[in-house]
mmCIF entry with sequence, helices, sheets and N, C-alpha, C, O atoms, coordinates in Angstrom:
data_MODEL
# 
_entry.id   MODEL 
# 
_entity.id                         1 
_entity.type                       polymer 
_entity.pdbx_number_of_molecules   1 
# 
_entity_poly.entity_id                      1 
_entity_poly.type                           'polypeptide(L)' 
_entity_poly.nstd_linkage                   no 
_entity_poly.nstd_monomer                   no 
_entity_poly.pdbx_seq_one_letter_code       
;(UNK)(UNK)(UNK)(UNK)(UNK)(UNK)(UNK)(UNK)(UNK)(UNK)(UNK)(UNK)(UNK)(UNK)(UNK)(UNK)
(UNK)(UNK)(UNK)(UNK)(UNK)(UNK)(UNK)(UNK)(UNK)(UNK)(UNK)(UNK)(UNK)(UNK)(UNK)(UNK)
(UNK)(UNK)(UNK)(UNK)(UNK)(UNK)(UNK)(UNK)(UNK)(UNK)(UNK)(UNK)(UNK)(UNK)(UNK)(UNK)
(UNK)
;
_entity_poly.pdbx_seq_one_letter_code_can   XXXXXXXXXXXXXXXXXXXXXXXXXXXXXXXXXXXXXXXXXXXXXXXXX 
_entity_poly.pdbx_strand_id                 A 
# 
loop_
_entity_poly_seq.entity_id 
_entity_poly_seq.num 
_entity_poly_seq.mon_id 
_entity_poly_seq.hetero 
1 1  UNK n 
1 2  UNK n 
1 3  UNK n 
1 4  UNK n 
1 5  UNK n 
1 6  UNK n 
1 7  UNK n 
1 8  UNK n 
1 9  UNK n 
1 10 UNK n 
1 11 UNK n 
1 12 UNK n 
1 13 UNK n 
1 14 UNK n 
1 15 UNK n 
1 16 UNK n 
1 17 UNK n 
1 18 UNK n 
1 19 UNK n 
1 20 UNK n 
1 21 UNK n 
1 22 UNK n 
1 23 UNK n 
1 24 UNK n 
1 25 UNK n 
1 26 UNK n 
1 27 UNK n 
1 28 UNK n 
1 29 UNK n 
1 30 UNK n 
1 31 UNK n 
1 32 UNK n 
1 33 UNK n 
1 34 UNK n 
1 35 UNK n 
1 36 UNK n 
1 37 UNK n 
1 38 UNK n 
1 39 UNK n 
1 40 UNK n 
1 41 UNK n 
1 42 UNK n 
1 43 UNK n 
1 44 UNK n 
1 45 UNK n 
1 46 UNK n 
1 47 UNK n 
1 48 UNK n 
1 49 UNK n 
# 
_struct_asym.id          A 
_struct_asym.entity_id   1 
# 
loop_
_struct_conf.conf_type_id 
_struct_conf.id 
_struct_conf.pdbx_PDB_helix_id 
_struct_conf.beg_label_comp_id 
_struct_conf.beg_label_asym_id 
_struct_conf.beg_label_seq_id 
_struct_conf.pdbx_beg_PDB_ins_code 
_struct_conf.end_label_comp_id 
_struct_conf.end_label_asym_id 
_struct_conf.end_label_seq_id 
_struct_conf.pdbx_end_PDB_ins_code 
_struct_conf.beg_auth_comp_id 
_struct_conf.beg_auth_asym_id 
_struct_conf.beg_auth_seq_id 
_struct_conf.end_auth_comp_id 
_struct_conf.end_auth_asym_id 
_struct_conf.end_auth_seq_id 
_struct_conf.pdbx_PDB_helix_class 
_struct_conf.details 
_struct_conf.pdbx_PDB_helix_length 
HELX_P HELX_P1 AA1 UNK A 2  ? UNK A 35 ? UNK A 2  UNK A 35 1 ? 34 
HELX_P HELX_P2 AA2 UNK A 38 ? UNK A 48 ? UNK A 38 UNK A 48 1 ? 11 
# 
_struct_conf_type.id          HELX_P 
_struct_conf_type.criteria    ? 
_struct_conf_type.reference   ? 
# 
loop_
_atom_site.group_PDB 
_atom_site.id 
_atom_site.type_symbol 
_atom_site.label_atom_id 
_atom_site.label_alt_id 
_atom_site.label_comp_id 
_atom_site.label_asym_id 
_atom_site.label_entity_id 
_atom_site.label_seq_id 
_atom_site.pdbx_PDB_ins_code 
_atom_site.Cartn_x 
_atom_site.Cartn_y 
_atom_site.Cartn_z 
_atom_site.occupancy 
_atom_site.B_iso_or_equiv 
_atom_site.pdbx_formal_charge 
_atom_site.auth_seq_id 
_atom_site.auth_comp_id 
_atom_site.auth_asym_id 
_atom_site.auth_atom_id 
_atom_site.pdbx_PDB_model_num 
ATOM 1   N N  . UNK A 1 1  ? 160.528 197.723 201.884 1.00 0.00 ? 1  UNK A N  1 
ATOM 2   C CA . UNK A 1 1  ? 160.474 196.910 200.653 1.00 0.00 ? 1  UNK A CA 1 
ATOM 3   C C  . UNK A 1 1  ? 159.615 197.631 199.578 1.00 0.00 ? 1  UNK A C  1 
ATOM 4   O O  . UNK A 1 1  ? 159.922 197.509 198.392 1.00 0.00 ? 1  UNK A O  1 
ATOM 5   N N  . UNK A 1 2  ? 158.593 198.347 199.941 1.00 0.00 ? 2  UNK A N  1 
ATOM 6   C CA . UNK A 1 2  ? 157.722 199.008 198.934 1.00 0.00 ? 2  UNK A CA 1 
ATOM 7   C C  . UNK A 1 2  ? 158.500 200.027 198.096 1.00 0.00 ? 2  UNK A C  1 
ATOM 8   O O  . UNK A 1 2  ? 158.284 200.111 196.887 1.00 0.00 ? 2  UNK A O  1 
ATOM 9   N N  . UNK A 1 3  ? 159.397 200.799 198.708 1.00 0.00 ? 3  UNK A N  1 
ATOM 10  C CA . UNK A 1 3  ? 160.142 201.830 197.936 1.00 0.00 ? 3  UNK A CA 1 
ATOM 11  C C  . UNK A 1 3  ? 161.065 201.198 196.898 1.00 0.00 ? 3  UNK A C  1 
ATOM 12  O O  . UNK A 1 3  ? 161.172 201.733 195.794 1.00 0.00 ? 3  UNK A O  1 
ATOM 13  N N  . UNK A 1 4  ? 161.729 200.099 197.194 1.00 0.00 ? 4  UNK A N  1 
ATOM 14  C CA . UNK A 1 4  ? 162.667 199.483 196.227 1.00 0.00 ? 4  UNK A CA 1 
ATOM 15  C C  . UNK A 1 4  ? 161.917 198.917 195.021 1.00 0.00 ? 4  UNK A C  1 
ATOM 16  O O  . UNK A 1 4  ? 162.538 198.626 193.999 1.00 0.00 ? 4  UNK A O  1 
ATOM 17  N N  . UNK A 1 5  ? 160.625 198.759 195.117 1.00 0.00 ? 5  UNK A N  1 
ATOM 18  C CA . UNK A 1 5  ? 159.882 198.169 193.967 1.00 0.00 ? 5  UNK A CA 1 
ATOM 19  C C  . UNK A 1 5  ? 159.708 199.197 192.829 1.00 0.00 ? 5  UNK A C  1 
ATOM 20  O O  . UNK A 1 5  ? 159.948 198.844 191.674 1.00 0.00 ? 5  UNK A O  1 
ATOM 21  N N  . UNK A 1 6  ? 159.317 200.408 193.093 1.00 0.00 ? 6  UNK A N  1 
ATOM 22  C CA . UNK A 1 6  ? 159.134 201.429 192.034 1.00 0.00 ? 6  UNK A CA 1 
ATOM 23  C C  . UNK A 1 6  ? 160.400 201.575 191.191 1.00 0.00 ? 6  UNK A C  1 
ATOM 24  O O  . UNK A 1 6  ? 160.315 201.596 189.963 1.00 0.00 ? 6  UNK A O  1 
ATOM 25  N N  . UNK A 1 7  ? 161.565 201.675 191.816 1.00 0.00 ? 7  UNK A N  1 
ATOM 26  C CA . UNK A 1 7  ? 162.825 201.816 191.047 1.00 0.00 ? 7  UNK A CA 1 
ATOM 27  C C  . UNK A 1 7  ? 163.100 200.540 190.260 1.00 0.00 ? 7  UNK A C  1 
ATOM 28  O O  . UNK A 1 7  ? 163.844 200.568 189.280 1.00 0.00 ? 7  UNK A O  1 
ATOM 29  N N  . UNK A 1 8  ? 162.518 199.438 190.672 1.00 0.00 ? 8  UNK A N  1 
ATOM 30  C CA . UNK A 1 8  ? 162.751 198.153 189.970 1.00 0.00 ? 8  UNK A CA 1 
ATOM 31  C C  . UNK A 1 8  ? 162.019 198.169 188.623 1.00 0.00 ? 8  UNK A C  1 
ATOM 32  O O  . UNK A 1 8  ? 162.282 197.336 187.755 1.00 0.00 ? 8  UNK A O  1 
ATOM 33  N N  . UNK A 1 9  ? 161.112 199.111 188.462 1.00 0.00 ? 9  UNK A N  1 
ATOM 34  C CA . UNK A 1 9  ? 160.331 199.163 187.205 1.00 0.00 ? 9  UNK A CA 1 
ATOM 35  C C  . UNK A 1 9  ? 161.273 199.115 185.995 1.00 0.00 ? 9  UNK A C  1 
ATOM 36  O O  . UNK A 1 9  ? 160.906 198.587 184.945 1.00 0.00 ? 9  UNK A O  1 
ATOM 37  N N  . UNK A 1 10 ? 162.447 199.649 186.137 1.00 0.00 ? 10 UNK A N  1 
ATOM 38  C CA . UNK A 1 10 ? 163.424 199.647 185.016 1.00 0.00 ? 10 UNK A CA 1 
ATOM 39  C C  . UNK A 1 10 ? 163.925 198.226 184.781 1.00 0.00 ? 10 UNK A C  1 
ATOM 40  O O  . UNK A 1 10 ? 164.337 197.896 183.669 1.00 0.00 ? 10 UNK A O  1 
ATOM 41  N N  . UNK A 1 11 ? 163.896 197.396 185.791 1.00 0.00 ? 11 UNK A N  1 
ATOM 42  C CA . UNK A 1 11 ? 164.408 196.012 185.636 1.00 0.00 ? 11 UNK A CA 1 
ATOM 43  C C  . UNK A 1 11 ? 163.425 195.129 184.858 1.00 0.00 ? 11 UNK A C  1 
ATOM 44  O O  . UNK A 1 11 ? 163.848 194.320 184.032 1.00 0.00 ? 11 UNK A O  1 
ATOM 45  N N  . UNK A 1 12 ? 162.151 195.272 185.108 1.00 0.00 ? 12 UNK A N  1 
ATOM 46  C CA . UNK A 1 12 ? 161.141 194.432 184.428 1.00 0.00 ? 12 UNK A CA 1 
ATOM 47  C C  . UNK A 1 12 ? 161.258 194.553 182.909 1.00 0.00 ? 12 UNK A C  1 
ATOM 48  O O  . UNK A 1 12 ? 160.973 193.594 182.193 1.00 0.00 ? 12 UNK A O  1 
ATOM 49  N N  . UNK A 1 13 ? 161.667 195.699 182.417 1.00 0.00 ? 13 UNK A N  1 
ATOM 50  C CA . UNK A 1 13 ? 161.743 195.860 180.938 1.00 0.00 ? 13 UNK A CA 1 
ATOM 51  C C  . UNK A 1 13 ? 162.899 195.039 180.361 1.00 0.00 ? 13 UNK A C  1 
ATOM 52  O O  . UNK A 1 13 ? 162.683 194.323 179.383 1.00 0.00 ? 13 UNK A O  1 
ATOM 53  N N  . UNK A 1 14 ? 164.091 195.102 180.905 1.00 0.00 ? 14 UNK A N  1 
ATOM 54  C CA . UNK A 1 14 ? 165.248 194.330 180.390 1.00 0.00 ? 14 UNK A CA 1 
ATOM 55  C C  . UNK A 1 14 ? 164.943 192.839 180.333 1.00 0.00 ? 14 UNK A C  1 
ATOM 56  O O  . UNK A 1 14 ? 165.227 192.198 179.321 1.00 0.00 ? 14 UNK A O  1 
ATOM 57  N N  . UNK A 1 15 ? 164.377 192.274 181.385 1.00 0.00 ? 15 UNK A N  1 
ATOM 58  C CA . UNK A 1 15 ? 164.069 190.831 181.417 1.00 0.00 ? 15 UNK A CA 1 
ATOM 59  C C  . UNK A 1 15 ? 163.038 190.481 180.335 1.00 0.00 ? 15 UNK A C  1 
ATOM 60  O O  . UNK A 1 15 ? 163.056 189.375 179.795 1.00 0.00 ? 15 UNK A O  1 
ATOM 61  N N  . UNK A 1 16 ? 162.167 191.395 180.031 1.00 0.00 ? 16 UNK A N  1 
ATOM 62  C CA . UNK A 1 16 ? 161.122 191.115 179.013 1.00 0.00 ? 16 UNK A CA 1 
ATOM 63  C C  . UNK A 1 16 ? 161.767 191.026 177.627 1.00 0.00 ? 16 UNK A C  1 
ATOM 64  O O  . UNK A 1 16 ? 161.331 190.239 176.787 1.00 0.00 ? 16 UNK A O  1 
ATOM 65  N N  . UNK A 1 17 ? 162.788 191.819 177.397 1.00 0.00 ? 17 UNK A N  1 
ATOM 66  C CA . UNK A 1 17 ? 163.458 191.810 176.072 1.00 0.00 ? 17 UNK A CA 1 
ATOM 67  C C  . UNK A 1 17 ? 164.148 190.458 175.837 1.00 0.00 ? 17 UNK A C  1 
ATOM 68  O O  . UNK A 1 17 ? 163.954 189.847 174.787 1.00 0.00 ? 17 UNK A O  1 
ATOM 69  N N  . UNK A 1 18 ? 164.936 189.994 176.785 1.00 0.00 ? 18 UNK A N  1 
ATOM 70  C CA . UNK A 1 18 ? 165.637 188.696 176.653 1.00 0.00 ? 18 UNK A CA 1 
ATOM 71  C C  . UNK A 1 18 ? 164.630 187.563 176.458 1.00 0.00 ? 18 UNK A C  1 
ATOM 72  O O  . UNK A 1 18 ? 164.886 186.615 175.716 1.00 0.00 ? 18 UNK A O  1 
ATOM 73  N N  . UNK A 1 19 ? 163.508 187.668 177.119 1.00 0.00 ? 19 UNK A N  1 
ATOM 74  C CA . UNK A 1 19 ? 162.484 186.595 177.026 1.00 0.00 ? 19 UNK A CA 1 
ATOM 75  C C  . UNK A 1 19 ? 161.966 186.534 175.576 1.00 0.00 ? 19 UNK A C  1 
ATOM 76  O O  . UNK A 1 19 ? 161.798 185.448 175.022 1.00 0.00 ? 19 UNK A O  1 
ATOM 77  N N  . UNK A 1 20 ? 161.721 187.678 174.983 1.00 0.00 ? 20 UNK A N  1 
ATOM 78  C CA . UNK A 1 20 ? 161.190 187.726 173.609 1.00 0.00 ? 20 UNK A CA 1 
ATOM 79  C C  . UNK A 1 20 ? 162.257 187.203 172.634 1.00 0.00 ? 20 UNK A C  1 
ATOM 80  O O  . UNK A 1 20 ? 161.944 186.446 171.715 1.00 0.00 ? 20 UNK A O  1 
ATOM 81  N N  . UNK A 1 21 ? 163.487 187.602 172.836 1.00 0.00 ? 21 UNK A N  1 
ATOM 82  C CA . UNK A 1 21 ? 164.589 187.176 171.950 1.00 0.00 ? 21 UNK A CA 1 
ATOM 83  C C  . UNK A 1 21 ? 164.750 185.659 172.038 1.00 0.00 ? 21 UNK A C  1 
ATOM 84  O O  . UNK A 1 21 ? 164.949 184.983 171.028 1.00 0.00 ? 21 UNK A O  1 
ATOM 85  N N  . UNK A 1 22 ? 164.661 185.144 173.246 1.00 0.00 ? 22 UNK A N  1 
ATOM 86  C CA . UNK A 1 22 ? 164.850 183.688 173.444 1.00 0.00 ? 22 UNK A CA 1 
ATOM 87  C C  . UNK A 1 22 ? 163.694 182.923 172.794 1.00 0.00 ? 22 UNK A C  1 
ATOM 88  O O  . UNK A 1 22 ? 163.886 181.837 172.248 1.00 0.00 ? 22 UNK A O  1 
ATOM 89  N N  . UNK A 1 23 ? 162.516 183.492 172.859 1.00 0.00 ? 23 UNK A N  1 
ATOM 90  C CA . UNK A 1 23 ? 161.328 182.803 172.296 1.00 0.00 ? 23 UNK A CA 1 
ATOM 91  C C  . UNK A 1 23 ? 161.378 182.824 170.758 1.00 0.00 ? 23 UNK A C  1 
ATOM 92  O O  . UNK A 1 23 ? 160.920 181.880 170.114 1.00 0.00 ? 23 UNK A O  1 
ATOM 93  N N  . UNK A 1 24 ? 161.914 183.863 170.187 1.00 0.00 ? 24 UNK A N  1 
ATOM 94  C CA . UNK A 1 24 ? 161.932 183.995 168.712 1.00 0.00 ? 24 UNK A CA 1 
ATOM 95  C C  . UNK A 1 24 ? 163.004 183.077 168.086 1.00 0.00 ? 24 UNK A C  1 
ATOM 96  O O  . UNK A 1 24 ? 162.669 182.230 167.258 1.00 0.00 ? 24 UNK A O  1 
ATOM 97  N N  . UNK A 1 25 ? 164.257 183.230 168.459 1.00 0.00 ? 25 UNK A N  1 
ATOM 98  C CA . UNK A 1 25 ? 165.356 182.415 167.872 1.00 0.00 ? 25 UNK A CA 1 
ATOM 99  C C  . UNK A 1 25 ? 165.115 180.917 168.035 1.00 0.00 ? 25 UNK A C  1 
ATOM 100 O O  . UNK A 1 25 ? 165.161 180.182 167.049 1.00 0.00 ? 25 UNK A O  1 
ATOM 101 N N  . UNK A 1 26 ? 164.862 180.458 169.236 1.00 0.00 ? 26 UNK A N  1 
ATOM 102 C CA . UNK A 1 26 ? 164.677 179.016 169.484 1.00 0.00 ? 26 UNK A CA 1 
ATOM 103 C C  . UNK A 1 26 ? 163.455 178.485 168.728 1.00 0.00 ? 26 UNK A C  1 
ATOM 104 O O  . UNK A 1 26 ? 163.427 177.319 168.335 1.00 0.00 ? 26 UNK A O  1 
ATOM 105 N N  . UNK A 1 27 ? 162.474 179.316 168.531 1.00 0.00 ? 27 UNK A N  1 
ATOM 106 C CA . UNK A 1 27 ? 161.232 178.862 167.866 1.00 0.00 ? 27 UNK A CA 1 
ATOM 107 C C  . UNK A 1 27 ? 161.506 178.645 166.367 1.00 0.00 ? 27 UNK A C  1 
ATOM 108 O O  . UNK A 1 27 ? 160.859 177.802 165.745 1.00 0.00 ? 27 UNK A O  1 
ATOM 109 N N  . UNK A 1 28 ? 162.427 179.370 165.797 1.00 0.00 ? 28 UNK A N  1 
ATOM 110 C CA . UNK A 1 28 ? 162.681 179.275 164.337 1.00 0.00 ? 28 UNK A CA 1 
ATOM 111 C C  . UNK A 1 28 ? 163.706 178.169 164.023 1.00 0.00 ? 28 UNK A C  1 
ATOM 112 O O  . UNK A 1 28 ? 163.408 177.293 163.211 1.00 0.00 ? 28 UNK A O  1 
ATOM 113 N N  . UNK A 1 29 ? 164.856 178.178 164.613 1.00 0.00 ? 29 UNK A N  1 
ATOM 114 C CA . UNK A 1 29 ? 165.919 177.179 164.323 1.00 0.00 ? 29 UNK A CA 1 
ATOM 115 C C  . UNK A 1 29 ? 165.491 175.750 164.651 1.00 0.00 ? 29 UNK A C  1 
ATOM 116 O O  . UNK A 1 29 ? 165.726 174.855 163.838 1.00 0.00 ? 29 UNK A O  1 
ATOM 117 N N  . UNK A 1 30 ? 164.886 175.503 165.781 1.00 0.00 ? 30 UNK A N  1 
ATOM 118 C CA . UNK A 1 30 ? 164.513 174.130 166.187 1.00 0.00 ? 30 UNK A CA 1 
ATOM 119 C C  . UNK A 1 30 ? 163.592 173.459 165.167 1.00 0.00 ? 30 UNK A C  1 
ATOM 120 O O  . UNK A 1 30 ? 163.827 172.304 164.814 1.00 0.00 ? 30 UNK A O  1 
ATOM 121 N N  . UNK A 1 31 ? 162.569 174.133 164.690 1.00 0.00 ? 31 UNK A N  1 
ATOM 122 C CA . UNK A 1 31 ? 161.620 173.508 163.756 1.00 0.00 ? 31 UNK A CA 1 
ATOM 123 C C  . UNK A 1 31 ? 162.304 173.120 162.452 1.00 0.00 ? 31 UNK A C  1 
ATOM 124 O O  . UNK A 1 31 ? 161.843 172.197 161.780 1.00 0.00 ? 31 UNK A O  1 
ATOM 125 N N  . UNK A 1 32 ? 163.369 173.780 162.077 1.00 0.00 ? 32 UNK A N  1 
ATOM 126 C CA . UNK A 1 32 ? 164.013 173.460 160.789 1.00 0.00 ? 32 UNK A CA 1 
ATOM 127 C C  . UNK A 1 32 ? 165.003 172.280 160.920 1.00 0.00 ? 32 UNK A C  1 
ATOM 128 O O  . UNK A 1 32 ? 164.931 171.352 160.114 1.00 0.00 ? 32 UNK A O  1 
ATOM 129 N N  . UNK A 1 33 ? 165.888 172.284 161.870 1.00 0.00 ? 33 UNK A N  1 
ATOM 130 C CA . UNK A 1 33 ? 166.906 171.214 162.034 1.00 0.00 ? 33 UNK A CA 1 
ATOM 131 C C  . UNK A 1 33 ? 166.277 169.829 162.148 1.00 0.00 ? 33 UNK A C  1 
ATOM 132 O O  . UNK A 1 33 ? 166.762 168.903 161.498 1.00 0.00 ? 33 UNK A O  1 
ATOM 133 N N  . UNK A 1 34 ? 165.235 169.642 162.933 1.00 0.00 ? 34 UNK A N  1 
ATOM 134 C CA . UNK A 1 34 ? 164.645 168.303 163.141 1.00 0.00 ? 34 UNK A CA 1 
ATOM 135 C C  . UNK A 1 34 ? 164.118 167.704 161.832 1.00 0.00 ? 34 UNK A C  1 
ATOM 136 O O  . UNK A 1 34 ? 164.485 166.578 161.496 1.00 0.00 ? 34 UNK A O  1 
ATOM 137 N N  . UNK A 1 35 ? 163.275 168.416 161.088 1.00 0.00 ? 35 UNK A N  1 
ATOM 138 C CA . UNK A 1 35 ? 162.683 167.859 159.861 1.00 0.00 ? 35 UNK A CA 1 
ATOM 139 C C  . UNK A 1 35 ? 163.660 167.932 158.695 1.00 0.00 ? 35 UNK A C  1 
ATOM 140 O O  . UNK A 1 35 ? 163.385 167.356 157.643 1.00 0.00 ? 35 UNK A O  1 
ATOM 141 N N  . UNK A 1 36 ? 164.787 168.619 158.841 1.00 0.00 ? 36 UNK A N  1 
ATOM 142 C CA . UNK A 1 36 ? 165.723 168.782 157.706 1.00 0.00 ? 36 UNK A CA 1 
ATOM 143 C C  . UNK A 1 36 ? 166.805 167.698 157.725 1.00 0.00 ? 36 UNK A C  1 
ATOM 144 O O  . UNK A 1 36 ? 167.101 167.134 158.779 1.00 0.00 ? 36 UNK A O  1 
ATOM 145 N N  . UNK A 1 37 ? 167.383 167.412 156.584 1.00 0.00 ? 37 UNK A N  1 
ATOM 146 C CA . UNK A 1 37 ? 168.454 166.378 156.521 1.00 0.00 ? 37 UNK A CA 1 
ATOM 147 C C  . UNK A 1 37 ? 169.837 167.008 156.720 1.00 0.00 ? 37 UNK A C  1 
ATOM 148 O O  . UNK A 1 37 ? 169.939 168.225 156.873 1.00 0.00 ? 37 UNK A O  1 
ATOM 149 N N  . UNK A 1 38 ? 170.880 166.212 156.719 1.00 0.00 ? 38 UNK A N  1 
ATOM 150 C CA . UNK A 1 38 ? 172.248 166.747 156.921 1.00 0.00 ? 38 UNK A CA 1 
ATOM 151 C C  . UNK A 1 38 ? 172.535 167.797 155.836 1.00 0.00 ? 38 UNK A C  1 
ATOM 152 O O  . UNK A 1 38 ? 172.971 168.905 156.147 1.00 0.00 ? 38 UNK A O  1 
ATOM 153 N N  . UNK A 1 39 ? 172.294 167.454 154.590 1.00 0.00 ? 39 UNK A N  1 
ATOM 154 C CA . UNK A 1 39 ? 172.559 168.390 153.484 1.00 0.00 ? 39 UNK A CA 1 
ATOM 155 C C  . UNK A 1 39 ? 171.557 169.540 153.548 1.00 0.00 ? 39 UNK A C  1 
ATOM 156 O O  . UNK A 1 39 ? 171.914 170.705 153.376 1.00 0.00 ? 39 UNK A O  1 
ATOM 157 N N  . UNK A 1 40 ? 170.309 169.192 153.798 1.00 0.00 ? 40 UNK A N  1 
ATOM 158 C CA . UNK A 1 40 ? 169.258 170.220 153.875 1.00 0.00 ? 40 UNK A CA 1 
ATOM 159 C C  . UNK A 1 40 ? 169.587 171.214 154.989 1.00 0.00 ? 40 UNK A C  1 
ATOM 160 O O  . UNK A 1 40 ? 169.480 172.428 154.819 1.00 0.00 ? 40 UNK A O  1 
ATOM 161 N N  . UNK A 1 41 ? 169.990 170.661 156.132 1.00 0.00 ? 41 UNK A N  1 
ATOM 162 C CA . UNK A 1 41 ? 170.326 171.509 157.300 1.00 0.00 ? 41 UNK A CA 1 
ATOM 163 C C  . UNK A 1 41 ? 171.427 172.490 156.897 1.00 0.00 ? 41 UNK A C  1 
ATOM 164 O O  . UNK A 1 41 ? 171.371 173.669 157.248 1.00 0.00 ? 41 UNK A O  1 
ATOM 165 N N  . UNK A 1 42 ? 172.420 172.004 156.165 1.00 0.00 ? 42 UNK A N  1 
ATOM 166 C CA . UNK A 1 42 ? 173.553 172.878 155.771 1.00 0.00 ? 42 UNK A CA 1 
ATOM 167 C C  . UNK A 1 42 ? 173.037 173.964 154.817 1.00 0.00 ? 42 UNK A C  1 
ATOM 168 O O  . UNK A 1 42 ? 173.415 175.130 154.929 1.00 0.00 ? 42 UNK A O  1 
ATOM 169 N N  . UNK A 1 43 ? 172.194 173.579 153.906 1.00 0.00 ? 43 UNK A N  1 
ATOM 170 C CA . UNK A 1 43 ? 171.648 174.557 152.942 1.00 0.00 ? 43 UNK A CA 1 
ATOM 171 C C  . UNK A 1 43 ? 170.810 175.605 153.675 1.00 0.00 ? 43 UNK A C  1 
ATOM 172 O O  . UNK A 1 43 ? 170.909 176.803 153.406 1.00 0.00 ? 43 UNK A O  1 
ATOM 173 N N  . UNK A 1 44 ? 169.991 175.130 154.597 1.00 0.00 ? 44 UNK A N  1 
ATOM 174 C CA . UNK A 1 44 ? 169.124 176.047 155.366 1.00 0.00 ? 44 UNK A CA 1 
ATOM 175 C C  . UNK A 1 44 ? 169.990 177.055 156.121 1.00 0.00 ? 44 UNK A C  1 
ATOM 176 O O  . UNK A 1 44 ? 169.689 178.247 156.175 1.00 0.00 ? 44 UNK A O  1 
ATOM 177 N N  . UNK A 1 45 ? 171.068 176.539 156.698 1.00 0.00 ? 45 UNK A N  1 
ATOM 178 C CA . UNK A 1 45 ? 171.945 177.426 157.499 1.00 0.00 ? 45 UNK A CA 1 
ATOM 179 C C  . UNK A 1 45 ? 172.572 178.485 156.590 1.00 0.00 ? 45 UNK A C  1 
ATOM 180 O O  . UNK A 1 45 ? 172.688 179.649 156.973 1.00 0.00 ? 45 UNK A O  1 
ATOM 181 N N  . UNK A 1 46 ? 172.972 178.078 155.401 1.00 0.00 ? 46 UNK A N  1 
ATOM 182 C CA . UNK A 1 46 ? 173.620 179.025 154.466 1.00 0.00 ? 46 UNK A CA 1 
ATOM 183 C C  . UNK A 1 46 ? 172.581 180.058 154.005 1.00 0.00 ? 46 UNK A C  1 
ATOM 184 O O  . UNK A 1 46 ? 172.888 181.244 153.888 1.00 0.00 ? 46 UNK A O  1 
ATOM 185 N N  . UNK A 1 47 ? 171.388 179.609 153.753 1.00 0.00 ? 47 UNK A N  1 
ATOM 186 C CA . UNK A 1 47 ? 170.325 180.534 153.280 1.00 0.00 ? 47 UNK A CA 1 
ATOM 187 C C  . UNK A 1 47 ? 169.974 181.520 154.392 1.00 0.00 ? 47 UNK A C  1 
ATOM 188 O O  . UNK A 1 47 ? 169.740 182.702 154.143 1.00 0.00 ? 47 UNK A O  1 
ATOM 189 N N  . UNK A 1 48 ? 169.943 181.004 155.641 1.00 0.00 ? 48 UNK A N  1 
ATOM 190 C CA . UNK A 1 48 ? 169.605 181.878 156.791 1.00 0.00 ? 48 UNK A CA 1 
ATOM 191 C C  . UNK A 1 48 ? 170.721 182.910 156.967 1.00 0.00 ? 48 UNK A C  1 
ATOM 192 O O  . UNK A 1 48 ? 170.461 184.081 157.243 1.00 0.00 ? 48 UNK A O  1 
ATOM 193 N N  . UNK A 1 49 ? 171.958 182.460 156.804 1.00 0.00 ? 49 UNK A N  1 
ATOM 194 C CA . UNK A 1 49 ? 173.111 183.373 157.000 1.00 0.00 ? 49 UNK A CA 1 
ATOM 195 C C  . UNK A 1 49 ? 173.106 184.377 155.865 1.00 0.00 ? 49 UNK A C  1 
ATOM 196 O O  . UNK A 1 49 ? 173.975 185.247 155.807 1.00 0.00 ? 49 UNK A O  1 
# 
């Protein structure tokens, strides 16, 4: 089991990238939709796009 861990070092990096991406997108969109109105939400989406 010890030998398979060193080669796994390449795996820890990929999982870290997805974690950061998931933390960034969800952190930005969620805070806007809740406090925004139907029209506001649409405007925000257009401005973001």
